[in-house]
N, CA, C and O atoms as a Tinker XYZ file with bonds, in Angstrom:
   184  protein
     1  N     -2.972000    0.283000  -19.111000    73     2
     2  CA    -2.331000    0.758000  -17.615000    64     1     3
     3  C     -3.210000    1.551000  -16.922000    63     2     4     5
     4  O     -3.841000    2.584000  -17.146000    81     3
     5  N     -3.039000    0.596000  -15.806000    73     3     6
     6  CA    -4.157000    1.219000  -14.525000    64     5     7
     7  C     -3.709000    2.354000  -13.710000    63     6     8     9
     8  O     -2.515000    2.290000  -14.002000    81     7
     9  N     -3.769000    3.071000  -13.126000    73     7    10
    10  CA    -3.019000    4.397000  -12.677000    64     9    11
    11  C     -2.259000    4.335000  -11.818000    63    10    12    13
    12  O     -1.369000    5.179000  -11.705000    81    11
    13  N     -2.435000    3.071000  -10.770000    73    11    14
    14  CA    -1.488000    2.863000   -9.733000    64    13    15
    15  C     -0.264000    1.951000  -10.340000    63    14    16    17
    16  O      0.423000    1.301000   -9.553000    81    15
    17  N     -0.002000    1.913000  -11.743000    73    15    18
    18  CA     0.823000    1.461000  -12.056000    64    17    19
    19  C      1.940000    2.836000  -12.774000    63    18    20    21
    20  O      3.140000    3.094000  -12.863000    81    19
    21  N      0.684000    3.389000  -13.141000    73    19    22
    22  CA     1.271000    5.149000  -14.091000    64    21    23
    23  C      1.744000    5.653000  -13.193000    63    22    24    25
    24  O      2.801000    6.233000  -13.442000    81    23
    25  N      1.293000    5.698000  -11.882000    73    23    26
    26  CA     1.832000    6.400000  -10.550000    64    25    27
    27  C      3.200000    5.879000  -10.256000    63    26    28    29
    28  O      4.086000    6.605000   -9.805000    81    27
    29  N      3.322000    4.913000  -10.455000    73    27    30
    30  CA     4.521000    4.061000   -9.644000    64    29    31
    31  C      4.108000    3.479000   -8.176000    63    30    32    33
    32  O      4.871000    2.963000   -7.360000    81    31
    33  N      2.925000    3.660000   -8.070000    73    31    34
    34  CA     2.126000    3.051000   -6.235000    64    33    35
    35  C      2.810000    1.833000   -6.094000    63    34    36    37
    36  O      3.333000    1.479000   -5.038000    81    35
    37  N      2.817000    1.133000   -7.214000    73    35    38
    38  CA     3.280000   -0.332000   -7.041000    64    37    39
    39  C      4.957000   -0.495000   -6.553000    63    38    40    41
    40  O      5.465000   -1.474000   -6.008000    81    39
    41  N      5.529000    0.628000   -6.890000    73    39    42
    42  CA     6.858000    0.693000   -6.943000    64    41    43
    43  C      7.234000    1.237000   -4.999000    63    42    44    45
    44  O      8.079000    0.868000   -4.184000    81    43
    45  N      6.302000    2.064000   -4.961000    73    43    46
    46  CA     6.274000    3.019000   -3.880000    64    45    47
    47  C      5.709000    1.185000   -2.631000    63    46    48    49
    48  O      6.241000    0.812000   -1.585000    81    47
    49  N      5.067000    0.836000   -3.048000    73    47    50
    50  CA     4.708000   -0.120000   -2.165000    64    49    51
    51  C      5.454000   -1.133000   -1.725000    63    50    52    53
    52  O      5.574000   -1.276000   -0.508000    81    51
    53  N      6.041000   -1.948000   -2.546000    73    51    54
    54  CA     7.221000   -2.494000   -2.524000    64    53    55
    55  C      8.608000   -2.085000   -1.746000    63    54    56    57
    56  O      9.313000   -2.724000   -0.964000    81    55
    57  N      8.718000   -0.659000   -2.322000    73    55    58
    58  CA     9.766000   -0.124000   -0.998000    64    57    59
    59  C      9.372000   -0.354000    0.377000    63    58    60    61
    60  O     10.145000   -0.764000    1.243000    81    59
    61  N      7.906000   -0.022000    0.591000    73    59    62
    62  CA     7.709000    0.294000    2.065000    64    61    63
    63  C      7.766000   -1.568000    2.328000    63    62    64    65
    64  O      8.668000   -1.973000    3.060000    81    63
    65  N      7.208000   -2.164000    1.975000    73    63    66
    66  CA     7.418000   -3.694000    2.374000    64    65    67
    67  C      8.675000   -4.088000    2.702000    63    66    68    69
    68  O      8.967000   -4.826000    3.643000    81    67
    69  N      9.466000   -3.558000    1.865000    73    67    70
    70  CA    10.963000   -3.926000    1.745000    64    69    71
    71  C     11.550000   -4.007000    2.710000    63    70    72    73
    72  O     12.547000   -4.709000    2.876000    81    71
    73  N     10.843000   -3.047000    3.795000    73    71    74
    74  CA    11.358000   -2.448000    5.052000    64    73    75
    75  C     10.406000   -2.851000    6.247000    63    74    76    77
    76  O     10.442000   -2.469000    7.417000    81    75
    77  N      9.600000   -3.675000    5.663000    73    75    78
    78  CA     8.496000   -4.227000    7.019000    64    77    79
    79  C      9.402000   -5.205000    7.660000    63    78    80    81
    80  O     10.324000   -5.864000    7.180000    81    79
    81  N      8.905000   -5.142000    8.897000    73    79    82
    82  CA     9.126000   -6.206000    9.981000    64    81    83
    83  C      9.474000   -8.005000   10.248000    63    82    84    85
    84  O     10.180000   -8.790000   10.880000    81    83
    85  N      8.494000   -7.909000    9.336000    73    83    86
    86  CA     7.468000   -9.620000    9.306000    64    85    87
    87  C      7.256000   -9.995000    8.250000    63    86    88    89
    88  O      7.968000   -9.325000    7.502000    81    87
    89  N      6.622000  -10.766000    7.630000    73    87    90
    90  CA     6.249000  -11.862000    6.774000    64    89    91
    91  C      4.428000  -10.748000    6.646000    63    90    92    93
    92  O      3.988000  -10.014000    5.762000    81    91
    93  N      4.044000  -11.049000    7.607000    73    91    94
    94  CA     2.550000  -10.216000    7.610000    64    93    95
    95  C      2.334000   -9.185000    7.508000    63    94    96    97
    96  O      1.284000   -8.740000    7.045000    81    95
    97  N      3.634000   -8.279000    8.072000    73    95    98
    98  CA     3.447000   -6.634000    8.081000    64    97    99
    99  C      3.557000   -6.239000    6.293000    63    98   100   101
   100  O      3.053000   -5.223000    5.815000    81    99
   101  N      4.328000   -7.290000    5.479000    73    99   102
   102  CA     4.626000   -7.047000    4.678000    64   101   103
   103  C      3.384000   -7.111000    3.351000    63   102   104   105
   104  O      3.174000   -6.343000    2.412000    81   103
   105  N      2.811000   -8.215000    3.721000    73   103   106
   106  CA     1.378000   -8.791000    3.097000    64   105   107
   107  C      0.522000   -7.617000    3.099000    63   106   108   109
   108  O     -0.041000   -7.093000    2.137000    81   107
   109  N      0.504000   -7.186000    4.682000    73   107   110
   110  CA    -0.603000   -5.627000    4.596000    64   109   111
   111  C     -0.008000   -4.511000    3.591000    63   110   112   113
   112  O     -0.768000   -4.065000    2.732000    81   111
   113  N      1.017000   -4.148000    3.647000    73   111   114
   114  CA     1.913000   -3.534000    3.039000    64   113   115
   115  C      1.174000   -3.462000    1.522000    63   114   116   117
   116  O      0.363000   -2.671000    1.038000    81   115
   117  N      1.633000   -4.285000    1.170000    73   115   118
   118  CA     1.624000   -5.019000   -0.389000    64   117   119
   119  C      0.040000   -5.476000   -0.691000    63   118   120   121
   120  O     -0.082000   -6.321000   -1.577000    81   119
   121  N     -0.915000   -5.106000   -0.186000    73   119   122
   122  CA    -2.609000   -4.900000    0.077000    64   121   123
   123  C     -3.015000   -3.642000    0.002000    63   122   124   125
   124  O     -4.186000   -3.497000   -0.352000    81   123
   125  N     -2.234000   -2.436000    0.288000    73   123   126
   126  CA    -2.810000   -1.182000    0.218000    64   125   127
   127  C     -3.115000   -0.381000   -0.909000    63   126   128   129
   128  O     -2.385000   -0.209000   -1.885000    81   127
   129  N     -4.134000    0.052000   -0.732000    73   127   130
   130  CA    -4.612000    0.608000   -2.516000    64   129   131
   131  C     -5.099000    2.260000   -1.837000    63   130   132   133
   132  O     -5.689000    2.365000   -0.762000    81   131
   133  N     -4.842000    3.049000   -2.416000    73   131   134
   134  CA    -4.947000    4.703000   -2.706000    64   133   135
   135  C     -6.310000    4.714000   -2.470000    63   134   136   137
   136  O     -7.073000    3.811000   -2.814000    81   135
   137  N     -6.714000    6.006000   -1.724000    73   135   138
   138  CA    -7.961000    6.245000   -1.443000    64   137   139
   139  C     -8.163000    7.791000   -1.073000    63   138   140   141
   140  O     -7.312000    8.261000   -0.318000    81   139
   141  N     -9.266000    8.700000   -1.549000    73   139   142
   142  CA    -9.326000    9.681000   -1.171000    64   141   143
   143  C    -10.596000    9.931000   -0.406000    63   142   144   145
   144  O    -11.208000   10.998000   -0.352000    81   143
   145  N    -10.837000    9.045000    0.050000    73   143   146
   146  CA   -11.978000    9.233000    1.272000    64   145   147
   147  C    -10.792000    8.869000    2.769000    63   146   148   149
   148  O    -10.203000    7.841000    3.104000    81   147
   149  N    -10.819000    9.562000    3.066000    73   147   150
   150  CA    -9.929000    9.865000    4.690000    64   149   151
   151  C    -10.292000    8.529000    5.478000    63   150   152   153
   152  O     -9.424000    7.659000    5.548000    81   151
   153  N    -11.653000    8.304000    6.131000    73   151   154
   154  CA   -12.274000    7.451000    6.537000    64   153   155
   155  C    -11.710000    5.699000    6.502000    63   154   156   157
   156  O    -11.461000    4.873000    7.381000    81   155
   157  N    -11.669000    5.686000    4.558000    73   155   158
   158  CA   -11.955000    4.549000    4.154000    64   157   159
   159  C     -9.884000    3.949000    4.440000    63   158   160   161
   160  O     -9.393000    2.840000    4.653000    81   159
   161  N     -9.278000    5.297000    4.294000    73   159   162
   162  CA    -7.888000    4.459000    4.358000    64   161   163
   163  C     -7.296000    4.404000    5.669000    63   162   164   165
   164  O     -6.253000    3.896000    6.081000    81   163
   165  N     -8.475000    5.232000    6.373000    73   163   166
   166  CA    -7.476000    5.096000    8.343000    64   165   167
   167  C     -8.269000    3.284000    8.090000    63   166   168   169
   168  O     -7.522000    2.309000    8.009000    81   167
   169  N     -9.288000    3.186000    8.029000    73   167   170
   170  CA    -9.604000    1.679000    8.499000    64   169   171
   171  C     -8.927000    0.909000    7.726000    63   170   172   173
   172  O     -8.599000   -0.172000    8.213000    81   171
   173  N     -8.767000    1.025000    7.180000    73   171   174
   174  CA    -7.699000    0.351000    5.938000    64   173   175
   175  C     -6.696000   -0.116000    6.734000    63   174   176   177
   176  O     -6.717000   -1.344000    6.812000    81   175
   177  N     -5.696000    0.490000    7.448000    73   175   178
   178  CA    -4.367000    0.874000    8.180000    64   177   179
   179  C     -4.651000    0.081000    9.832000    63   178   180   181
   180  O     -3.760000   -0.360000   10.559000    81   179
   181  N     -6.151000    0.072000   10.122000    73   179   182
   182  CA    -5.972000   -0.157000   11.219000    64   181   183
   183  C     -6.581000   -1.809000   11.546000    63   182   184
   184  O     -6.497000   -2.285000   12.679000    81   183
């Protein structure tokens, strides 16, 4: 089992995506991955 599933990150992403205003935003929400690197995290959402 990977850590994302263990920490229920997938469920958090699904909840986030459920509130998305468009299909494109929903896709971006579901593509998010956790990161310990702030710059990497910020670049993934811009």
